[in-house]
N, C-alpha and C positions, 0 to 999 in steps of 0.2 A: 504494500500500500504506500501511497505517497504521503509526503509530509508538507505542511504549510505553516510558515512562521509569519506572523503579522506583528510588525513593530510600530512603535510610536502611536499607540492608541491612547486616547484621553482616559484619564483615571475613572471618570464617571461611566465610560463605556465598559471598562473592565469590571467595575463594581456592579453595574446593571446586569452584565452577563453572568457574573457569579451568583447574584441574587436570583436571577431567572432559573439558573441551573438548580439551585437549592430548592426553589419553589416547585420545580418539576421532578425533584428526586433524582437528579443526575449529577455526574461530575461535571466540572466546567468543560473539560475536553469533550465529553459526550454531548453536552448541550451545544457547543460550538459546531460539532460534527453534524448534529441534527439540523441546526440553522442553515449551515452551508448546503446540505443535501436538499433541503426544502427550497432553497433559493434557486438552485440549478435544475431541480426536478421539473419545474414548469417549462423551462426551456427544452429539456429533453422530451417531455410529453408533447410539447408543441411541434417539435421536429418530427417525432414519431407520427403524430396525427397528420402532419403535412405529407409525410411519406405514404401513409395509408390512403389519403385522399387522392394523391397522384396515381397510386396503383389502381384505385377504384375507377378513376377517370380513364385510365388506359384500358381497363377491362371493358368499360362501357363503349369506348371507341372501337375496340376490336370486335365487339359483339354486334355492332350495328351493321346492317347490310350496306354495301356500297351503293351509290346512286345507280339506278337502272337495274338493280338486282331484285327489285320488288321487295318490299319489306313492310308494307302496310298490313295491318291485321286482317282487313277484309279480303285482300288478295290471297293471303296465306290460308285463311279459313276456306275460301271458295276453292282454292287449289286442292286442299286436303279433301274436301267434300266431293270434288269431281275426280279425284284420283290422280291429280297432277302433282308433280314434285314442287 
């Protein structure tokens, strides 16, 4: 695992982080880790969501018939009913 060192924090920030950790029943290090993970999780989820949306769009584009191949529902149903492909 990686390490991160943050220097030159205001004392009130350090005190607030320690108090928050204590209130949550965690060590200061565990609290800092949780805060950092939550801060970047939104970015990761957003990137993952964008990737899935792009994939879904690609699937939709590939599943649409090309122009002139007939693709409207009425033509398809009539063809099936009449025994045409």
